[in-house]
N, C-alpha and C positions, 0 to 999 in steps of 0.2 A: 722833486725832493721835498719831503716834509719831515721835520724832526719831531719825535715824541719824547717828552720829558716826563719822568715818573712823578706821580702825585706826592710821593714821600720826599722828594727833593725840596727842602725848605729854604736853604740858604744859597739859592742859585740866581738871584736877581742879576748879578754881573754877567752870567751866561745868557740869560734871556735878553738882557739889554744888548749884548753882542749880536744875537740873532736878529733882533729888531733893527739895529743900526745897519746891518748888512742885508736886510731884506730876506732873511731865511725864515720861511714859514715854519711854525711849530704849534704843537698842541700839548696840553697837559692831560695825561691819562695814566691809569695804573699799568705798570709794567711789572711782571712777575720776576724777571731776571734782568738786572742792569738798571741804569738810570736814564740812558739816552739810546735811541735807535733812529735809523733813517727808514722811512716807510718804503723806499725803493729797494732796500736790502735789509729786511728786519732780522736776519739771522746774526748780524753783527751788533753787539751791544757794548756801550761804554759804562763802566761802573766808576763813578767819580768818588774820590776820597778828598776831603777838605784839608787834610794834613797828614804828615807821617804818623802823628799820634793816633789819628782815627784808623789809619791802615794798620798800625801796630795793635790797636785794640781788636780789630777784626781778625788778625792773623795769629796773635799771641795770647790773647786773654782766655780765661777759662770758658768764656761764652763763644769762642771761635767756631764751635760746631754749627751754629746757625749760618755763618758766612760760608763755610765749606759746603753746607747743604745746598746753598744757592749756587755755588760753583758747580757742584755735581748735577744739580737739576738742569742748569744751562747746558752742560756737556751732554747729558743724556737726551736733551731736546735738540741737539745738533747746532747749538748756538756757539758763536765765537765771541768770547767775553774778553774785553781789554780793560785793565784798570788804569785810570788816569788820576794820579795823585798830585794835588796842588801843594806846592811847597815853595819856600823862598829861594833866594839865590844860593848856589852852591850844591844843589841836589839835581843832578842831571841823569844819574844812572844808579844801578844797584851798588856799584862800587862807592859812590858818594854817600849812600845810606849808611855804610859801615861806620862812618865817623859821626853820625848823628847822635846827639845827646838830648833825650826827651826832657821837657820841663817838668812833666808829671809822670808818675808811673815808674815801673821797674824795668821796662824793656830797654835793651841796649841796641845800638845801631847795628852791631854785628848780628844779634839774634833776629832783628827785623830783616836785614839783608839776606840772611840765610833762609828765612821763611818766604820771602819774595822769590828767591831763586828756586826753592822747592815747588812753589806754586806754578812758576813758569815751566819747570821740567815735568812735574807730575800731571798738571792739568792743561798745559799749553795755554796758559793765561798770561800774556805779557803785561808788564807794568811800566808805564811811562810816567814822566814827571814834568810838571810845568809850573809856571807862576800863575797866580790867580788871574792876572790881567790877560793871560793868553789861553785860558781854559776853553772859552767858546770856540776859538779858532782851532785849537787842538782836537776838540770833540769832532768838529766837521772834518778835519784832516783824517782822523782815525776812521770815521764812518765811511769816508769816500775812498781811502786807500785800501780798505778791506772789502771792496765791492766784489761780488762774485759774478756779475753779468758782463 
């Protein structure tokens, strides 16, 4: 197993440190769809979001077309995309997102939860949540639990 991390992932030192600490080989390279993949099963990709605010921006902003184009491109290429959103305590599921109050922006927790639900139903892209300290572990779990061999 070797993990590939997308070159555009800029704030992922905590994830790379987890890989190093646990002896997980990784390389940094351009990935067209997603942020992380396992070379043993490259059709599964993890798209990491650093916060609910970032996820809301991708799903609800006027610029959301770019994100949805990436989702469609992955689907059309036969990829399984999984979103992993880092967020603090209290956010474990879409139901928890409904109560979220953004610090900035106009998005509501209900609007974001509805958008996540639509993404899961329309594109079969599940969304998982984790704390920042468990992101590396969750990436490995997702990439390994979705193996096709």
